[in-house]
C-alpha positions as CSV (number, residue, x, y, z in Angstrom):
1,M,12.1,-26.6,36.8
2,T,14.6,-25.1,34.4
3,I,13.7,-23.9,30.9
4,R,15.7,-26.8,29.4
5,N,13.8,-29.3,31.4
6,K,10.5,-27.6,30.3
7,L,11.5,-27.9,26.7
8,W,12.3,-31.6,27.0
9,A,9.0,-32.1,28.8
10,M,7.3,-30.4,25.9
11,A,9.2,-32.7,23.5
12,L,8.0,-35.8,25.4
13,T,4.4,-34.4,25.4
14,I,4.7,-34.0,21.6
15,V,5.8,-37.6,21.3
16,L,2.9,-38.8,23.3
17,L,0.5,-36.7,21.4
18,I,1.8,-38.0,18.1
19,G,1.4,-41.6,19.3
20,A,-2.1,-40.9,20.6
21,M,-3.0,-39.2,17.2
22,A,-1.7,-42.3,15.3
23,V,-3.8,-44.7,17.5
24,T,-6.8,-42.5,17.4
25,G,-6.4,-41.9,13.6
26,Y,-6.3,-45.7,13.0
27,V,-9.4,-46.3,15.1
28,K,-11.3,-43.4,13.8
29,S,-10.3,-44.1,10.2
30,R,-11.4,-47.7,10.4
31,S,-14.7,-46.7,12.0
32,A,-15.3,-43.9,9.5
33,M,-14.4,-46.1,6.5
34,E,-16.5,-49.0,7.8
35,G,-19.4,-46.6,8.4
36,Q,-19.0,-45.1,5.0
37,L,-18.7,-48.6,3.4
38,N,-21.8,-49.9,5.2
39,S,-23.8,-46.8,4.1
40,V,-22.6,-47.1,0.5
41,G,-23.1,-50.8,0.5
42,V,-26.7,-50.7,1.8
43,E,-27.5,-47.9,-0.6
44,T,-25.9,-49.6,-3.6
45,A,-27.8,-52.9,-2.8
46,S,-31.1,-50.9,-2.6
47,V,-30.4,-49.1,-5.9
48,V,-29.4,-52.3,-7.7
49,G,-32.5,-54.0,-6.4
50,H,-34.6,-51.2,-7.6
51,G,-32.8,-51.5,-11.0
52,V,-33.8,-55.2,-11.1
53,S,-37.4,-54.2,-10.3
54,L,-37.3,-51.7,-13.1
55,Y,-36.1,-54.4,-15.5
56,F,-39.0,-56.6,-14.7
57,E,-41.4,-53.6,-14.8
58,R,-40.2,-53.0,-18.4
59,L,-40.9,-56.6,-19.3
60,E,-44.4,-56.3,-17.7
61,L,-45.0,-53.3,-19.8
62,I,-44.0,-55.2,-22.9
63,L,-46.3,-58.1,-22.0
64,A,-49.2,-55.6,-21.3
65,N,-48.6,-54.0,-24.7
66,V,-48.7,-57.5,-26.4
67,N,-52.0,-58.3,-24.6
68,E,-53.5,-55.0,-25.8
69,G,-52.2,-55.5,-29.3
70,V,-53.8,-59.0,-29.6
71,L,-57.0,-57.5,-28.3
72,H,-57.0,-54.8,-31.1
73,L,-56.1,-57.4,-33.7
74,R,-59.0,-59.7,-32.8
75,E,-61.4,-56.8,-32.6
76,A,-60.4,-55.9,-36.1
77,G,-61.1,-59.4,-37.3
78,R,-57.4,-60.5,-37.6
79,G,-55.6,-63.2,-35.6
80,L,-58.8,-65.0,-34.7
81,T,-56.9,-68.3,-34.7
82,A,-53.5,-69.4,-33.5
83,P,-52.0,-69.8,-37.0
84,E,-53.2,-66.3,-37.9
85,L,-51.6,-64.9,-34.7
86,Q,-48.2,-66.6,-35.1
87,P,-46.7,-63.9,-37.4
88,Y,-47.7,-61.2,-34.9
89,M,-46.1,-63.2,-32.1
90,A,-42.9,-63.5,-34.1
91,R,-42.9,-59.8,-34.7
92,Y,-43.3,-59.1,-31.0
93,T,-40.5,-61.5,-30.3
94,E,-38.1,-59.9,-32.8
95,I,-38.6,-56.2,-31.7
96,N,-38.1,-57.1,-28.0
97,K,-35.0,-59.3,-28.3
98,H,-32.7,-56.5,-27.1
99,F,-34.5,-56.6,-23.8
100,G,-33.6,-60.2,-23.4
101,V,-37.0,-61.5,-24.6
102,Q,-36.5,-65.0,-26.0
103,D,-40.1,-65.8,-27.0
104,V,-43.6,-64.3,-27.0
105,Y,-46.6,-66.6,-27.3
106,L,-50.3,-67.0,-26.6
107,A,-52.0,-70.2,-25.3
108,F,-55.7,-70.5,-25.9
109,E,-58.3,-72.3,-23.7
110,D,-58.8,-74.7,-26.6
111,R,-55.1,-75.7,-26.2
112,S,-54.1,-74.0,-29.5
113,F,-50.8,-72.2,-29.3
114,A,-49.3,-69.2,-31.2
115,D,-45.5,-69.1,-30.6
116,G,-43.2,-66.3,-31.7
117,T,-40.3,-68.6,-32.5
118,G,-42.5,-70.7,-34.8
119,W,-42.4,-73.7,-32.5
120,V,-45.3,-76.0,-33.0
121,P,-46.3,-78.0,-29.9
122,P,-47.0,-81.8,-30.2
123,A,-50.5,-83.0,-30.4
124,D,-50.7,-84.0,-26.7
125,Y,-49.3,-80.7,-25.5
126,D,-51.7,-79.0,-23.0
127,P,-50.6,-75.5,-21.9
128,K,-53.4,-75.3,-19.4
129,V,-51.5,-77.7,-17.1
130,R,-48.3,-75.7,-17.1
131,S,-47.5,-73.7,-14.0
132,W,-47.2,-70.4,-15.7
133,Y,-50.7,-70.8,-17.2
134,R,-52.3,-71.8,-13.9
135,Q,-50.6,-69.0,-11.9
136,A,-51.7,-66.4,-14.4
137,V,-55.3,-67.6,-14.4
138,D,-55.4,-67.8,-10.6
139,S,-53.9,-64.4,-10.0
140,S,-55.7,-62.5,-12.7
141,R,-52.6,-60.3,-13.2
142,I,-49.1,-60.5,-14.5
143,I,-47.0,-63.2,-12.7
144,I,-43.3,-63.9,-12.7
145,T,-42.2,-67.5,-12.5
146,D,-39.2,-68.9,-10.7
147,P,-36.2,-69.5,-13.1
148,Y,-36.2,-72.8,-14.9
149,L,-34.3,-74.5,-17.7
150,D,-36.0,-74.1,-21.1
151,G,-36.8,-77.6,-22.6
152,I,-36.1,-76.3,-26.1
153,T,-33.0,-74.1,-25.8
154,G,-31.6,-75.5,-22.5
155,K,-31.1,-71.9,-21.2
156,M,-32.1,-70.6,-17.8
157,I,-35.3,-68.5,-18.4
158,I,-38.0,-66.7,-16.5
159,S,-41.5,-66.5,-17.8
160,L,-44.0,-63.6,-17.4
161,A,-47.7,-64.4,-18.0
162,M,-51.1,-62.7,-17.7
163,P,-54.6,-63.8,-18.5
164,Y,-56.1,-62.7,-21.9
165,R,-59.8,-61.8,-21.7
166,E,-62.4,-60.6,-24.2
167,E,-65.5,-59.0,-22.7
168,G,-64.6,-60.4,-19.3
169,Q,-64.3,-64.0,-20.5
170,L,-61.0,-65.9,-20.3
171,V,-59.7,-66.7,-23.8
172,G,-56.2,-67.8,-23.0
173,V,-52.9,-66.7,-21.5
174,V,-50.3,-64.4,-23.2
175,A,-46.7,-64.9,-22.0
176,L,-43.1,-64.2,-22.8
177,D,-39.8,-66.0,-21.9
178,V,-36.8,-64.0,-20.8
179,D,-33.2,-65.2,-21.0
180,T,-31.6,-64.6,-17.6
181,S,-28.1,-64.3,-19.0
182,A,-28.4,-60.5,-19.5
183,L,-29.9,-60.1,-16.0
184,S,-27.2,-62.3,-14.5
185,A,-24.4,-60.3,-16.1
186,F,-26.0,-57.1,-14.9
187,V,-26.2,-58.4,-11.3
188,V,-22.7,-60.0,-11.2
189,D,-21.0,-56.9,-12.5
190,Q,-22.4,-54.8,-9.6
191,K,-19.5,-53.8,-7.2
192,I,-19.0,-51.7,-4.1
193,L,-16.1,-49.3,-4.6
194,D,-15.0,-51.4,-7.5
195,K,-14.6,-54.5,-5.3
196,G,-16.7,-57.7,-4.9
197,F,-19.6,-59.1,-7.0
198,G,-23.3,-59.4,-7.1
199,I,-25.7,-62.4,-6.6
200,L,-29.4,-62.9,-7.1
201,F,-31.8,-65.3,-5.4
202,D,-35.4,-66.4,-6.1
203,A,-38.2,-66.5,-3.5
204,S,-37.0,-70.0,-2.4
205,G,-33.4,-68.9,-1.9
206,N,-32.0,-70.6,-5.0
207,V,-29.1,-68.8,-6.6
208,I,-30.1,-67.7,-10.1
209,A,-27.3,-65.2,-10.9
210,A,-23.7,-65.6,-9.6
211,P,-20.1,-65.3,-11.0
212,F,-19.7,-69.1,-10.4
213,E,-21.5,-71.5,-12.6
214,D,-21.5,-74.2,-10.0
215,W,-23.7,-72.0,-7.8
216,I,-26.5,-71.3,-10.2
217,M,-29.6,-73.3,-9.4
218,K,-27.4,-75.6,-7.4
219,E,-26.9,-73.7,-4.2
220,N,-29.5,-72.3,-1.8
221,I,-28.6,-69.4,0.4
222,T,-30.4,-70.9,3.4
223,T,-29.0,-74.4,3.1
224,T,-25.5,-75.1,4.5
225,S,-23.1,-76.7,2.0
226,S,-19.4,-76.7,1.1
227,V,-20.0,-73.1,-0.2
228,I,-22.8,-71.9,2.1
229,T,-21.5,-71.6,5.7
230,D,-23.7,-71.5,8.7
231,E,-23.1,-67.7,9.0
232,L,-24.1,-67.2,5.3
233,A,-27.1,-69.4,5.7
234,G,-28.2,-67.3,8.7
235,L,-27.9,-64.2,6.5
236,G,-29.9,-66.0,3.8
237,R,-32.8,-66.5,6.1
238,Q,-32.8,-62.8,6.9
239,I,-32.7,-62.0,3.2
240,L,-35.7,-64.2,2.4
241,A,-37.6,-62.5,5.3
242,G,-37.5,-59.4,3.1
243,R,-35.0,-57.4,5.2
244,S,-32.3,-55.0,4.1
245,G,-28.9,-54.8,5.8
246,F,-25.5,-56.4,5.8
247,G,-23.5,-59.1,7.7
248,D,-20.0,-60.7,7.7
249,Y,-19.1,-64.4,7.1
250,R,-15.9,-66.4,6.5
251,S,-15.6,-68.2,3.2
252,N,-14.9,-71.9,3.2
253,A,-13.1,-71.6,-0.2
254,D,-10.3,-69.1,0.6
255,G,-10.8,-68.3,4.3
256,Q,-11.4,-64.6,3.6
257,T,-14.0,-62.6,5.5
258,R,-16.6,-61.1,3.2
259,R,-19.4,-58.6,4.0
260,L,-22.8,-59.3,2.3
261,F,-25.1,-56.4,1.6
262,Y,-28.6,-57.5,0.8
263,S,-31.9,-55.9,-0.3
264,P,-35.3,-57.3,-1.6
265,T,-36.8,-56.3,-5.0
266,D,-40.4,-55.6,-5.7
267,K,-40.7,-58.7,-7.9
268,G,-40.1,-61.5,-5.5
269,L,-36.3,-61.7,-6.1
270,F,-33.5,-60.9,-3.6
271,L,-30.2,-59.2,-4.3
272,G,-26.9,-59.6,-2.5
273,L,-23.5,-57.7,-3.0
274,F,-20.3,-59.3,-1.6
275,Y,-17.4,-57.2,-0.5
276,P,-14.0,-58.4,0.9
277,V,-13.4,-57.0,4.4
278,A,-9.7,-57.2,3.9
279,E,-9.9,-54.2,1.6
280,I,-11.0,-52.0,4.5
281,Q,-8.1,-53.1,6.7
282,A,-5.6,-52.5,3.8
283,A,-6.9,-49.0,3.2
284,V,-6.8,-48.2,6.9
285,A,-3.3,-49.6,7.3
286,A,-2.1,-47.5,4.3
287,L,-3.6,-44.4,5.8
288,T,-2.1,-45.2,9.3
289,R,1.4,-45.7,7.8
290,I,1.2,-42.3,6.2
291,Q,0.1,-40.8,9.5
292,I,2.9,-42.5,11.4
293,L,5.5,-41.4,8.9
294,L,4.3,-37.8,9.1
295,G,4.3,-38.0,12.9
296,V,7.9,-39.3,13.0
297,L,9.0,-36.6,10.6
298,A,7.2,-33.9,12.7
299,L,8.8,-35.4,15.9
300,A,12.4,-35.2,14.4
301,I,11.8,-31.6,13.3
302,A,10.4,-30.7,16.7
303,L,13.4,-32.3,18.5
304,A,15.9,-30.4,16.3
305,L,14.2,-27.1,16.9
306,I,14.0,-27.8,20.7
307,I,17.7,-28.5,20.9
308,A,18.6,-25.4,18.9
309,I,16.3,-23.2,20.9
310,S,17.5,-24.7,24.2
311,R,21.1,-23.9,23.4
312,G,20.3,-20.3,22.3
313,I,18.2,-19.7,25.3
314,Q,20.8,-21.0,27.7
315,K,23.5,-18.6,26.3
316,S,21.2,-15.6,26.4
317,L,20.0,-16.4,29.9
318,A,23.6,-16.6,31.1
319,R,24.4,-13.1,29.8
320,L,21.2,-11.8,31.3
321,L,22.0,-13.3,34.7
322,A,25.5,-11.8,34.7
323,T,24.2,-8.3,33.8
324,T,21.4,-8.3,36.4
325,A,23.8,-9.5,39.1
326,R,26.1,-6.5,38.6
327,V,23.1,-4.1,38.6
328,S,21.8,-5.6,41.8
329,E,25.2,-4.7,43.5
330,G,24.8,-1.0,42.4
331,D,27.0,-1.1,39.3
332,L,25.1,1.0,36.8
333,T,27.9,0.7,34.2
334,A,27.0,-2.9,33.4
335,R,25.6,-3.7,29.8
336,Y,24.1,-6.8,28.1
337,E,26.0,-7.8,25.0
338,G,23.7,-9.5,22.5
339,R,23.1,-9.8,18.8
340,D,19.3,-9.0,18.9
341,R,18.4,-12.5,17.4
342,D,15.5,-13.5,19.6
343,E,13.2,-12.3,22.3
344,L,15.9,-12.8,25.0
345,D,18.3,-10.5,23.2
346,R,15.5,-7.9,22.9
347,I,14.9,-8.3,26.6
348,G,18.7,-7.7,27.1
349,T,18.5,-4.6,25.0
350,A,15.5,-3.4,27.0
351,L,17.5,-4.1,30.2
352,N,20.3,-1.9,28.9
353,G,17.8,0.9,28.3
354,M,16.4,0.4,31.8
355,I,20.0,0.5,33.3
356,G,20.7,3.7,31.4
357,G,17.4,5.2,32.5
358,L,18.2,4.2,36.1
359,R,21.6,5.8,35.8
360,N,20.1,9.1,34.5
361,L,17.5,8.9,37.3
362,V,20.2,8.6,40.0
363,E,22.1,11.6,38.6
364,K,19.0,13.7,38.4
365,A,17.9,12.6,41.8
366,D,21.3,13.7,43.3
367,D,20.9,17.1,41.6
368,S,17.3,17.4,42.8
369,A,18.4,16.5,46.4
370,H,20.9,19.4,46.4
371,Q,18.4,21.9,45.0
372,T,15.7,20.7,47.4
373,L,17.9,21.2,50.4
374,S,18.8,24.7,49.3
375,R,15.2,25.7,48.6
376,A,13.8,24.1,51.8
377,E,16.1,26.4,53.9
378,S,15.0,29.5,51.9
379,L,11.4,28.5,52.3
380,A,11.7,28.2,56.0
381,A,13.0,31.8,56.3
382,F,10.3,33.2,54.0
383,S,7.6,31.5,55.9
384,E,8.6,33.3,59.2
385,E,8.4,36.7,57.4
386,T,5.0,35.9,56.0
387,V,3.6,35.1,59.5
388,A,4.5,38.6,60.7
389,S,2.9,40.4,57.7
390,M,-0.3,38.4,58.1
391,E,-0.8,39.6,61.7
392,E,-0.7,43.3,60.5
393,V,-3.2,42.6,57.6
394,R,-5.6,40.9,60.0
395,G,-5.9,44.1,62.2
396,S,-6.7,46.3,59.2
397,M,-9.4,43.8,58.1
398,D,-11.2,43.9,61.5
399,H,-11.6,47.8,61.3
400,M,-12.9,47.7,57.7
401,A,-15.5,45.0,58.5
402,G,-17.1,47.3,61.2
403,Q,-17.5,50.2,58.7
404,F,-19.2,48.0,56.1
405,E,-21.7,46.6,58.6
406,S,-23.0,50.1,59.5
407,N,-23.4,51.1,55.8
408,A,-25.3,47.8,55.0
409,A,-27.9,48.5,57.8
410,A,-28.8,52.0,56.4
411,L,-29.1,50.8,52.8
412,E,-31.5,48.0,53.9
413,E,-34.0,50.6,55.4
414,A,-33.9,52.7,52.2
415,N,-34.5,49.6,50.1
416,A,-37.7,48.7,52.0
417,G,-39.3,52.0,51.3
418,V,-38.5,52.0,47.6
419,E,-39.9,48.4,47.2
420,E,-43.3,49.5,48.6
421,I,-43.5,52.3,46.0
422,S,-42.5,50.0,43.2
423,G,-45.1,47.3,44.3
424,S,-48.0,49.9,44.1
425,A,-46.8,51.0,40.6
426,H,-46.6,47.5,39.3
427,A,-50.1,46.6,40.6
428,T,-51.6,49.7,38.8
429,A,-49.7,48.8,35.6
430,Q,-50.9,45.2,35.8
431,A,-54.6,46.2,36.2
432,A,-54.4,48.6,33.2
433,T,-52.7,46.0,31.0
434,E,-55.3,43.4,31.9
435,G,-58.1,45.8,31.0
436,A,-56.5,46.6,27.7
437,D,-56.1,42.9,27.0
438,G,-59.8,42.2,27.8
439,A,-60.9,45.0,25.5
440,A,-58.7,43.6,22.7
441,R,-60.2,40.1,23.2
442,T,-63.7,41.5,23.2
443,Q,-63.0,43.3,19.9
444,A,-61.5,40.2,18.3
445,I,-64.6,38.1,19.4
446,T,-67.0,40.7,18.1
447,E,-65.2,40.9,14.7
448,G,-65.2,37.1,14.5
449,A,-69.0,37.0,15.2
450,F,-69.4,39.7,12.5
451,E,-67.5,37.5,10.0
452,E,-69.5,34.4,11.0
453,V,-72.8,36.2,10.5
454,R,-71.7,37.3,7.1
455,N,-70.6,33.7,6.2
456,V,-74.0,32.4,7.4
457,I,-75.9,34.9,5.2
458,A,-73.8,33.8,2.2
459,D,-74.5,30.1,3.0
460,I,-78.3,30.8,3.4
461,V,-78.3,32.5,0.0
462,K,-76.6,29.4,-1.5
463,V,-79.1,27.1,0.1
464,E,-82.0,29.3,-1.2
465,A,-80.6,29.0,-4.7
466,A,-80.2,25.3,-4.3
467,S,-83.8,24.9,-3.0
468,A,-85.1,26.8,-6.1
469,E,-83.1,24.6,-8.3
470,N,-84.5,21.5,-6.6
471,V,-88.1,22.8,-7.2
472,G,-87.2,23.0,-11.0
473,K,-85.8,19.5,-11.0
474,A,-88.8,18.1,-9.2
475,A,-91.0,19.6,-11.9
476,L,-88.9,18.0,-14.5
477,L,-89.1,14.7,-12.6
478,E,-92.9,14.9,-12.6
479,E,-92.9,15.4,-16.3
480,A,-90.7,12.4,-16.8
481,V,-93.0,10.3,-14.6
482,Q,-95.9,11.4,-16.7
483,K,-94.1,10.1,-19.9
484,I,-93.2,6.8,-18.2
485,T,-97.0,6.4,-17.4
486,G,-97.7,6.6,-21.2
487,F,-95.0,4.0,-21.9
488,V,-96.5,1.7,-19.3
489,T,-100.0,2.0,-20.8
490,S,-98.5,1.1,-24.2
491,I,-96.7,-2.0,-22.7
492,T,-100.0,-3.1,-21.1
493,S,-101.8,-2.8,-24.4
494,I,-99.1,-4.7,-26.2
495,A,-99.2,-7.5,-23.5
496,D,-103.0,-7.8,-23.9
497,Q,-102.6,-8.1,-27.7
498,T,-99.8,-10.6,-27.4
499,N,-101.9,-12.7,-25.0
500,L,-104.8,-12.6,-27.5
501,L,-102.4,-13.6,-30.4
502,A,-101.0,-16.5,-28.2
503,L,-104.6,-17.7,-27.6
504,N,-105.4,-17.7,-31.3
505,A,-102.1,-19.5,-32.1
506,A,-103.0,-22.2,-29.5
507,I,-106.4,-22.6,-31.2
508,E,-104.8,-23.0,-34.6
509,A,-102.3,-25.4,-33.3
510,A,-105.1,-27.5,-31.8
511,R,-106.7,-27.6,-35.2
512,A,-103.5,-28.7,-36.8
513,G,-103.4,-31.7,-34.5
514,E,-100.1,-33.6,-34.3
515,H,-98.3,-31.2,-36.7
516,G,-99.2,-28.2,-34.6
517,R,-98.1,-29.6,-31.2
518,G,-94.7,-27.9,-31.3
519,F,-96.3,-24.6,-32.3
520,A,-98.8,-25.0,-29.4
521,V,-96.0,-25.2,-26.9
522,V,-94.5,-22.0,-28.3
523,A,-97.9,-20.3,-28.2
524,E,-98.3,-21.3,-24.6
525,E,-94.9,-19.8,-23.7
526,V,-95.7,-16.6,-25.5
527,R,-99.0,-16.3,-23.6
528,K,-97.2,-16.8,-20.3
529,L,-94.6,-14.1,-21.3
530,A,-97.5,-11.7,-22.2
531,E,-99.2,-12.3,-18.8
532,E,-95.9,-11.7,-17.0
533,S,-95.4,-8.4,-19.0
534,G,-98.9,-7.3,-18.1
535,H,-98.3,-7.9,-14.4
536,A,-95.0,-6.1,-14.5
537,A,-96.6,-3.1,-16.3
538,K,-99.3,-2.9,-13.6
539,E,-96.6,-3.0,-10.8
540,I,-94.7,-0.2,-12.6
541,D,-97.9,1.8,-12.9
542,T,-98.5,1.5,-9.1
543,L,-94.9,2.6,-8.4
544,I,-95.3,5.6,-10.7
545,V,-98.5,6.8,-8.9
546,T,-96.5,6.6,-5.6
547,L,-93.6,8.4,-7.2
548,R,-95.8,11.2,-8.5
549,E,-97.3,11.7,-5.0
550,H,-93.9,11.9,-3.4
551,S,-92.6,14.3,-6.1
552,A,-95.5,16.6,-5.5
553,S,-94.9,16.6,-1.8
554,S,-91.2,17.3,-2.4
555,V,-91.9,20.3,-4.7
556,A,-94.3,21.8,-2.1
557,A,-91.7,21.4,0.7
558,S,-88.9,22.9,-1.4
559,R,-91.0,26.0,-2.1
560,Q,-91.9,26.5,1.6
561,A,-88.2,26.1,2.5
562,T,-87.3,28.8,0.0
563,E,-89.7,31.3,1.5
564,I,-88.3,30.6,5.1
565,L,-84.8,31.1,3.9
566,K,-85.6,34.5,2.4
567,E,-87.0,35.7,5.7
568,T,-83.9,34.3,7.5
569,V,-81.6,36.3,5.2
570,L,-83.3,39.5,6.1
571,R,-83.0,38.9,9.9
572,A,-79.3,37.9,9.5
573,K,-78.5,41.1,7.7
574,K,-80.1,43.2,10.5
575,A,-78.0,41.4,13.1
576,Q,-74.9,42.0,10.9
577,E,-75.5,45.8,11.0
578,D,-75.8,45.8,14.9
579,L,-72.6,43.8,15.3
580,K,-70.8,46.3,13.0
581,Q,-71.7,49.2,15.3
582,S,-70.6,47.2,18.4
583,V,-67.1,46.7,16.8
584,S,-66.7,50.4,16.4
585,E,-67.6,51.3,20.0
586,I,-65.3,48.5,21.3
587,A,-62.4,49.9,19.3
588,K,-62.7,53.3,21.0
589,T,-62.7,51.7,24.4
590,L,-59.6,49.6,23.5
591,D,-57.6,52.8,22.5
592,A,-58.3,54.4,25.9
593,M,-57.4,51.3,27.9
594,Q,-54.1,50.9,26.0
595,N,-53.1,54.6,26.7
596,L,-53.8,54.1,30.4
597,A,-51.8,50.9,30.5
598,A,-48.8,52.5,28.9
599,V,-48.6,55.3,31.4
600,A,-49.0,52.9,34.3
601,Q,-46.2,50.6,32.9
602,E,-43.8,53.6,32.6
603,Q,-44.4,54.5,36.3
604,A,-43.9,50.9,37.4
605,A,-40.6,50.7,35.4
606,A,-39.2,53.8,37.0
607,S,-40.1,52.6,40.5
608,G,-38.6,49.1,39.7
609,E,-35.3,50.6,38.5
610,M,-35.0,52.7,41.7
611,A,-35.7,49.7,43.9
612,T,-33.2,47.6,41.9
613,A,-30.5,50.2,42.3
614,V,-30.9,50.5,46.0
615,D,-31.1,46.8,46.4
616,S,-27.9,46.4,44.3
617,V,-26.0,48.8,46.5
618,A,-27.3,47.0,49.7
619,K,-26.2,43.7,48.3
620,S,-22.8,45.0,47.2
621,T,-22.3,46.4,50.7
622,G,-23.3,43.1,52.2
623,A,-21.0,41.2,49.8
624,L,-18.1,43.5,50.7
625,T,-18.7,42.9,54.4
626,T,-18.6,39.1,53.7
627,T,-15.5,39.5,51.5
628,V,-13.7,41.5,54.3
629,E,-14.6,38.8,56.8
630,N,-13.4,36.1,54.4
631,V,-10.2,37.9,53.8
632,R,-9.7,38.2,57.6
633,K,-10.2,34.5,58.0
634,S,-7.9,33.8,55.0
635,T,-5.3,35.9,56.7
636,E,-5.5,33.8,59.8
637,E,-5.4,30.6,57.8
638,T,-2.4,31.9,55.8
639,S,-0.6,32.7,59.0
640,H,-1.2,29.2,60.3
641,A,-0.1,27.7,56.9
642,S,3.1,29.7,56.9
643,E,4.0,28.3,60.2
644,S,3.2,24.8,58.9
645,I,5.3,25.5,55.8
646,A,8.3,26.4,57.9
647,Q,8.0,23.1,59.8
648,E,7.7,21.1,56.5
649,A,10.7,22.9,55.0
650,Q,12.8,21.8,57.9
651,T,11.5,18.2,57.4
652,L,12.2,18.4,53.7
653,S,15.7,19.5,54.3
654,A,16.4,16.4,56.5
655,T,14.8,14.1,53.8
656,A,17.1,15.6,51.1
657,R,20.2,14.8,53.2
658,E,19.0,11.2,53.6
659,L,18.4,10.9,49.8
660,Q,22.0,12.0,49.1
661,D,23.3,9.4,51.5
662,L,21.3,6.6,49.7
663,L,22.5,7.7,46.2
664,K,26.1,7.4,47.1
665,R,26.0,3.5,46.9
666,F,25.5,3.5,43.0
667,R,28.4,3.4,40.7
668,L,28.1,5.7,37.6
669,E,30.4,5.9,34.5
670,A,32.5,8.7,36.2
671,E,32.6,10.6,39.4
672,T,29.9,13.3,39.2
673,A,30.0,16.9,40.6
674,S,27.7,15.8,43.4
675,G,30.6,14.0,45.0
676,L,29.3,10.4,44.5
677,V,32.1,7.9,45.3
678,P,32.1,4.8,43.0
679,V,32.1,1.3,44.5
680,R,34.4,-1.5,43.4
681,S,33.1,-3.4,40.5
682,R,32.6,-7.1,41.0
683,R,33.1,-9.1,37.8
């Protein structure tokens, strides 16, 4: 395949890739956007549902505060009747209106009613039969009613109620009504990516918040109607089952497909968010159009570049082919003419350099062939002369080798005798040196023992002093123990007196009768404390007796140890004097052994030098013999090599002639001195 066809194949591949990218981008973009939308929609529905739950939790907190406030009022003696509570209910209603609270009221078990709006119920009004009252009493906690139309205002409201108790007894039900318009506006305004609307259902599926008035309390999400399709009713049943998720349905009103994201709240209500599916398709289509336009633009640019590159490559390749064809025929004057605009021009420039190098190589090869031919002939003649000279040298080497072998035998006999003398001298020197070393070690050991004995004497003297000091301290300890004995005797006496005083106090307290009962208790505790002090003093006295006995034993032992240490010091000093005399005698012996070792070492050194000299001469003679033999062998090898060189020189001469014949086929810029004949140029 030509380069041009390859370029067009590459262009076709680019077209296919761009088309595949557009299709893949559309599919991936739609999938990614739908995935992102579904994730955002489910999360938004969950967050908004949580917001609805927080709204009702705030209302529950308001109701709990009202219940607590009424309890405090009645405990303070205020608001004991419905008329007395009415101003407080009005105040609670007023301060909570911004939360959508329409009315705060309290219905008593006796059917009396305190309303925050000032409404006075008719005489036959019984709040106990109302659903909100019954549900609150039955559940014993805050309840949230389903939405209903207020009979007074005609607005859609939701009631929150809880039982009011005092000391565990049911007194009535406190409740508040909430206008659903604020909640409805909050839910309807919820959107997903600024599209769609929100809707709220009660536990039965009734629509209580929607952007369409004809849906509110008129449509049920689980019941098929002109508005609720079968698909939407199926989604409604999943919603009332408490599930979270999403699903698509086609509207009967405008035929559009919408996606419903739904989530339950914590207060028995259910939230739904509607989103038009057409928005996804529109966004994906816009993104795909941009991708296609970019792909077409990239394709046009690629085709223009491919055409321009193809034309430039074809021109450069034609010039390259023409130049290489001339070189293949032996024309080394050919050159590539280019403008150095691209890689092919640079290849042509490199080809010119290669042709020039080849031309220089051919010229040098021709010169080298002439020189090689001349030198090969000279080398052949010189090799023949070398062979004759090597024969004469080999004869002289044979005679010299015989003389060196005789000298080597005589030197070996002399070397054996000298080595025997040297060995005896070395043995004598070694024995003398070992004796001197032994004497030196004995002297060092004896001196060390002398120092150890002196250190031992010093340590014994220190121990003796410490023992004497211990004897003194033991005497002081015995005196201190004697003083403690006096203190213990005093403590025992005080304890006995305290015990006697406690007994007298108890007797006086008994005489005092009822007034002295507290004092009797104190006297009893003092008596017990005195008895415990007496027992402790006796135990201390026992311990002191034992301590005095041990102290006396310690003093006696310390004095005996002091006497023994004095005798040990005297014997150690005697041993020190004996070791000192031994050190002196060993020093004299060491001097004598060192002198003997020095003389023996001098004799051994002289014998060793003589043996080394004779051995060196013998080795040198043997080495010369080996060298002469090697020279003789080298002479033979050189002779054979010279013969081989002569043969190779003749072969080299023939090769040089063949090389000259081969170089004659190349055409150079001009006829050279070598006699190359140019061939006819083919252009």
